[in-house]
C-alpha positions as CSV (number, residue, x, y, z in Angstrom):
1,M,-4.0,1.9,-35.2
2,S,-1.1,3.2,-33.1
3,G,0.2,0.8,-30.3
4,A,0.2,3.6,-27.8
5,R,-3.0,5.6,-27.3
6,N,-3.3,9.3,-26.4
7,S,-6.7,10.0,-24.9
8,F,-6.1,13.8,-24.4
9,Q,-6.2,16.4,-27.2
10,L,-5.6,20.1,-26.7
11,F,-7.1,22.8,-29.0
12,S,-6.7,26.5,-29.3
13,I,-9.8,28.6,-30.0
14,G,-7.9,31.9,-30.2
15,A,-8.5,35.1,-28.3
16,Q,-12.2,35.1,-28.9
17,V,-14.9,32.5,-28.6
18,S,-15.8,33.1,-32.2
19,G,-12.6,31.4,-33.2
20,S,-12.3,27.8,-34.6
21,P,-10.5,25.0,-32.8
22,T,-7.0,24.4,-33.9
23,L,-5.2,21.3,-32.7
24,I,-2.1,21.9,-30.6
25,T,0.2,19.1,-31.5
26,P,1.8,17.5,-28.4
27,E,5.5,17.4,-27.9
28,T,7.4,14.3,-26.8
29,F,9.5,14.2,-23.6
30,Q,12.4,12.8,-25.7
31,G,12.1,15.8,-28.1
32,L,12.2,18.2,-25.2
33,G,15.2,16.4,-23.7
34,A,13.3,15.5,-20.6
35,R,14.7,12.3,-19.0
36,E,12.8,9.9,-16.7
37,V,14.8,10.4,-13.5
38,Q,16.2,13.9,-13.9
39,E,13.0,15.5,-15.1
40,L,9.8,13.4,-14.9
41,E,10.7,11.8,-11.5
42,R,11.8,15.2,-10.2
43,W,8.5,16.8,-11.2
44,L,6.4,14.1,-9.5
45,K,8.5,14.3,-6.3
46,A,7.9,18.1,-6.3
47,K,4.2,17.8,-7.1
48,P,2.7,14.3,-6.6
49,E,-0.7,15.8,-7.3
50,V,0.2,15.5,-11.0
51,I,-0.9,11.8,-10.5
52,G,-4.4,13.0,-9.6
53,E,-4.4,12.6,-5.8
54,P,-2.5,13.7,-2.7
55,L,0.5,11.4,-2.0
56,K,3.5,11.6,0.3
57,V,6.7,10.3,-1.3
58,V,8.7,8.2,1.1
59,G,11.4,6.8,-1.2
60,S,13.0,7.0,-4.6
61,Q,15.4,4.9,-6.6
62,F,15.7,2.4,-3.8
63,A,17.8,-0.7,-4.6
64,G,18.1,-2.4,-1.3
65,F,16.1,-5.6,-2.0
66,D,18.1,-8.8,-1.4
67,G,19.4,-10.6,-4.4
68,T,18.5,-8.1,-7.0
69,L,19.7,-4.8,-8.5
70,D,16.2,-3.6,-9.4
71,R,15.2,-0.2,-8.1
72,F,11.7,1.3,-8.0
73,D,11.2,4.9,-9.3
74,L,9.0,6.3,-6.4
75,L,7.3,4.9,-3.4
76,A,4.6,6.9,-1.7
77,L,1.9,6.7,1.0
78,D,-1.7,7.7,0.2
79,R,-4.1,9.2,2.7
80,D,-5.5,5.7,3.6
81,G,-2.0,4.5,4.7
82,K,-1.5,2.3,1.6
83,L,1.9,2.0,0.0
84,V,1.9,3.2,-3.6
85,V,4.5,2.0,-6.1
86,I,4.9,4.6,-8.9
87,E,6.6,3.4,-12.1
88,I,7.5,6.1,-14.7
89,K,8.2,5.9,-18.4
90,R,8.8,8.9,-20.6
91,D,7.2,7.5,-23.7
92,G,4.5,5.0,-24.6
93,T,6.6,2.2,-26.1
94,S,7.5,0.2,-23.0
95,S,5.6,-3.1,-23.0
96,G,7.1,-4.2,-19.7
97,Q,6.1,-1.4,-17.4
98,D,3.2,-3.4,-16.0
99,L,5.4,-6.4,-15.1
100,Q,8.1,-4.2,-13.7
101,A,5.7,-2.5,-11.4
102,L,4.3,-5.8,-10.3
103,R,7.8,-7.0,-9.4
104,Y,8.4,-3.8,-7.4
105,A,5.0,-4.2,-5.6
106,A,6.0,-7.7,-4.6
107,Y,9.3,-6.4,-3.2
108,V,7.7,-3.6,-1.1
109,S,4.8,-5.8,0.1
110,T,7.2,-7.2,2.7
111,L,8.1,-3.8,4.2
112,S,7.0,-3.2,7.8
113,A,5.9,0.2,9.1
114,E,9.3,0.5,10.8
115,Q,11.1,0.0,7.5
116,V,9.0,2.5,5.7
117,V,9.9,5.0,8.5
118,G,13.6,4.3,7.8
119,L,13.1,4.8,4.1
120,Y,11.4,8.1,4.7
121,R,14.2,9.3,7.0
122,D,16.8,8.5,4.3
123,Y,14.6,10.1,1.6
124,V,14.1,13.5,3.4
125,A,17.8,13.6,4.4
126,R,18.8,13.2,0.8
127,E,16.1,15.3,-0.9
128,D,15.4,18.0,1.7
129,Q,18.6,17.9,3.8
130,R,16.5,17.3,6.9
131,E,17.7,14.9,9.6
132,L,14.8,13.3,11.4
133,T,14.8,10.9,14.3
134,S,12.7,7.8,13.9
135,A,10.1,9.3,16.2
136,E,9.9,12.5,14.2
137,A,9.7,10.7,10.9
138,R,7.0,8.4,12.3
139,K,5.0,11.4,13.5
140,E,5.1,13.0,10.1
141,L,3.8,9.8,8.4
142,D,1.2,9.2,11.1
143,D,0.0,12.8,10.7
144,W,-0.2,12.2,6.9
145,V,-2.4,9.0,7.1
146,G,-4.5,10.3,10.0
147,D,-6.9,7.8,11.5
148,A,-5.8,5.0,9.1
149,G,-2.7,4.6,11.3
150,L,0.8,3.7,9.9
151,E,0.7,0.3,11.8
152,A,-1.9,-0.9,9.2
153,L,1.1,-1.4,6.8
154,D,2.2,-4.4,8.9
155,E,-1.0,-6.3,7.9
156,D,-1.3,-5.0,4.3
157,A,0.6,-7.1,1.8
158,V,-0.9,-5.6,-1.4
159,P,0.5,-2.2,-2.3
160,R,-1.2,0.0,-4.9
161,I,0.4,0.6,-8.3
162,V,0.5,3.8,-10.3
163,L,1.8,3.7,-13.9
164,V,2.8,7.1,-15.4
165,A,3.8,7.5,-19.0
166,A,3.1,9.6,-22.1
167,G,1.1,6.6,-23.5
168,F,0.5,3.0,-23.0
169,P,0.7,0.0,-25.4
170,V,-2.5,-2.1,-25.8
171,G,-0.8,-5.0,-24.0
172,V,-0.2,-3.0,-20.9
173,T,-3.8,-1.7,-20.9
174,N,-5.1,-5.2,-21.2
175,T,-3.0,-6.5,-18.3
176,V,-4.1,-3.6,-16.1
177,L,-7.7,-4.2,-16.8
178,W,-7.3,-7.9,-16.2
179,L,-5.6,-7.3,-12.8
180,T,-8.2,-4.7,-11.7
181,R,-11.3,-6.6,-12.7
182,N,-10.3,-10.2,-11.8
183,F,-8.1,-9.7,-8.8
184,E,-9.3,-6.3,-7.6
185,M,-5.7,-4.9,-7.6
186,D,-5.6,-1.2,-7.2
187,V,-3.7,0.0,-10.4
188,T,-3.9,3.6,-11.6
189,Y,-3.0,4.5,-15.1
190,V,-1.9,8.2,-15.6
191,Q,-1.1,9.6,-19.0
192,V,1.2,12.7,-18.9
193,T,1.6,14.6,-22.2
194,P,3.8,17.7,-22.7
195,Y,2.7,20.7,-24.9
196,R,4.2,24.1,-25.8
197,V,1.7,26.8,-25.2
198,A,2.6,30.5,-25.5
199,G,6.2,29.6,-25.2
200,E,5.9,27.6,-22.1
201,I,6.0,23.8,-21.5
202,V,2.6,22.6,-20.2
203,L,1.9,19.2,-18.7
204,A,-1.6,17.6,-19.3
205,A,-2.3,14.7,-16.9
206,S,-5.2,12.4,-17.4
207,V,-6.2,9.4,-15.1
208,L,-7.3,6.8,-17.6
209,I,-7.8,3.8,-15.3
210,P,-9.8,3.9,-13.2
211,L,-12.1,6.5,-14.7
212,P,-12.6,9.1,-11.9
213,E,-16.2,9.6,-13.0
214,A,-16.9,5.8,-12.6
215,A,-15.2,5.4,-9.2
216,D,-18.5,5.1,-7.3
217,F,-19.8,2.5,-9.8
218,E,-16.5,0.5,-9.5
219,V,-16.8,0.5,-5.7
220,R,-20.3,-0.8,-5.8
221,L,-19.4,-3.4,-8.4
222,K,-16.5,-4.7,-6.3
223,E,-18.6,-4.9,-3.2
224,K,-21.2,-6.9,-5.1
225,R,-18.5,-9.3,-6.1
226,R,-17.2,-9.6,-2.6
227,T,-20.7,-10.3,-1.3
228,A,-21.1,-13.0,-3.9
229,R,-17.8,-14.6,-2.9
230,R,-18.8,-14.6,0.8
231,R,-22.0,-16.3,-0.1
232,Q,-20.0,-19.0,-1.9
233,G,-17.7,-19.5,1.0
234,A,-14.7,-17.9,-0.6
235,G,-14.4,-15.0,1.8
236,G,-16.1,-14.3,5.1
237,T,-16.9,-11.8,7.8
238,I,-15.0,-11.9,11.0
239,D,-16.7,-13.9,13.8
240,F,-15.6,-12.0,16.9
241,D,-16.7,-14.8,19.2
242,V,-14.0,-16.9,17.5
243,V,-11.6,-14.0,17.7
244,R,-12.0,-13.9,21.5
245,A,-11.7,-17.7,21.8
246,F,-8.6,-17.9,19.6
247,I,-6.8,-15.2,21.5
248,A,-7.7,-16.8,24.8
249,A,-6.1,-20.0,23.5
250,I,-2.7,-18.7,22.6
251,P,-0.4,-20.6,24.9
252,E,2.3,-19.0,27.1
253,G,5.5,-18.7,25.1
254,R,3.7,-18.4,21.8
255,W,2.4,-15.6,19.7
256,A,-0.1,-15.2,16.7
257,S,-0.5,-12.7,13.9
258,Y,-3.5,-10.6,13.2
259,G,-3.9,-12.6,10.0
260,D,-3.8,-15.9,11.9
261,V,-6.6,-14.7,14.2
262,A,-8.7,-13.3,11.3
263,A,-8.3,-16.5,9.3
264,A,-9.5,-18.6,12.2
265,A,-12.4,-16.3,12.6
266,G,-13.5,-16.8,9.0
267,A,-11.8,-13.9,7.2
268,P,-8.4,-14.9,5.8
269,K,-7.8,-11.5,4.4
270,G,-9.1,-9.6,7.4
271,G,-5.9,-9.0,9.3
272,Q,-5.9,-5.3,8.9
273,A,-9.6,-4.9,9.8
274,L,-9.1,-7.1,12.8
275,G,-6.2,-5.0,14.0
276,T,-8.3,-1.9,13.8
277,W,-11.2,-3.6,15.7
278,L,-8.9,-4.8,18.5
279,S,-7.5,-1.3,19.0
280,R,-11.0,0.1,19.3
281,N,-12.4,-2.7,21.5
282,E,-9.6,-3.2,24.0
283,T,-11.8,-4.0,26.9
284,D,-13.9,-6.5,24.9
285,V,-11.1,-9.0,24.2
286,P,-9.1,-11.4,26.3
287,A,-6.2,-9.9,28.3
288,L,-3.9,-12.1,26.3
289,V,-4.4,-9.8,23.3
290,Y,-0.8,-8.6,23.7
291,R,0.3,-12.0,22.3
292,V,-1.1,-10.9,18.9
293,L,1.7,-9.3,16.8
294,N,2.0,-8.3,13.1
295,R,2.9,-10.9,10.6
296,H,6.7,-10.2,11.0
297,G,6.5,-11.0,14.7
298,E,6.8,-7.3,15.7
299,V,4.9,-5.3,18.3
300,S,3.0,-2.5,16.6
301,D,4.7,0.9,17.2
302,G,1.1,2.2,17.7
303,W,0.5,-0.1,20.7
304,N,-0.7,2.2,23.6
305,A,-2.9,0.2,26.0
306,A,-5.3,2.0,28.2
307,D,-6.4,-1.1,30.1
308,P,-4.2,-1.4,33.2
309,A,-4.3,-5.2,32.9
310,L,-2.3,-4.9,29.6
311,P,1.3,-3.9,29.0
312,R,1.2,-0.2,28.4
313,T,4.0,0.3,25.7
314,P,5.6,-1.7,22.9
315,Q,8.7,-2.3,25.0
316,A,6.5,-3.5,27.9
317,V,4.8,-6.0,25.5
318,R,8.2,-7.3,24.4
319,E,9.4,-7.7,28.0
320,C,6.2,-9.5,29.0
321,L,6.4,-11.9,26.0
322,A,10.1,-12.5,26.7
323,G,9.3,-13.3,30.3
324,E,6.8,-15.9,29.0
325,G,9.5,-17.6,26.9
326,V,9.0,-15.9,23.5
327,A,12.5,-15.4,21.9
328,F,13.2,-12.3,19.7
329,D,15.9,-11.9,17.1
330,E,18.2,-9.0,16.7
331,Q,15.6,-7.0,14.7
332,G,13.1,-7.3,17.6
333,R,11.0,-9.9,15.8
334,A,9.5,-12.9,17.6
335,R,10.7,-16.2,16.2
336,Q,8.4,-17.6,13.6
337,D,8.7,-21.2,15.0
338,L,6.9,-19.9,18.1
339,R,3.9,-18.7,16.1
340,F,0.5,-20.1,17.1
341,T,-1.2,-20.7,13.7
342,T,-4.7,-21.7,12.6
343,D,-3.5,-25.3,12.4
344,D,-2.3,-25.2,16.0
345,W,-5.7,-23.7,16.9
346,A,-7.6,-26.5,15.1
347,A,-5.4,-29.2,16.8
348,S,-6.2,-27.7,20.2
349,Q,-9.9,-27.9,19.8
350,P,-11.7,-30.9,21.5
351,E,-12.8,-33.7,19.3
352,P,-16.5,-33.5,18.5
353,T,-18.8,-35.7,20.5
354,P,-20.1,-38.7,18.4
């Protein structure tokens, strides 16, 4: 059995339906002289739909991670506002594509919404010769993700991964299945095969993992697993009474992250959902909600308070916090040693009555 599997076969029937199927032998990218960066990456940048879904590319060949010369192939945003790491190989012999993509996902997991906007500005300046201001770039990305909101990136530390190749060794397939089934990582596996048909080069793209036809089943299965974990105490739903109490307890001169509040309220991984709930229930939370920042200590660029009791703009929030004694660094991030954590919250609670 071949180490790399090809799940797609193309046959010619001829000019009439009475003809018999004749296998069209696939070409190889190497045989066509197609290189990873100069051709495959260029094709995907021009038409991300080859991957099987609408994506907006925000960066390519970026090597700005501290202490490493590694560079990812493509970084994109999906319609839900999730970062997508796209790793490309032109053949099916690479046994390290999965580990390489995981490493890049770890790198980009630390990116804030503001940094993604900066990457996108650099990308369109280089690729499209368009110079955008930060506000213009932010608007384009916000328009792309719609209601999801770009600020969700600040609480999302698990990017998606898309592997693209002409084939995949069994070892890579096993790793991907293990990650998706046991850790619910979102990894997509796209096989792209070139053919020559009537003198033209044709690309056949197949999404192998997850099977599009089984998407609804996979969603139901994951939800069943989450429910089981919640019943076992491994997860949890957000207790909004605790959310209100935690926010009300954040002392002057301190700040907390959305993840801190969610963890105290019984959902350690619910920071993103909590941020969405707070933005939609502004009048139902304590007036100290402006002391809740993203995990980097930054005020969300999407902050726009309607309640007159709250600071109206991100700058007004920073000024209010600074007036209370919260110190910010040169990047505009609140100092981490001033963070009010779940341990601080637990220590502030009164001792139970014997």
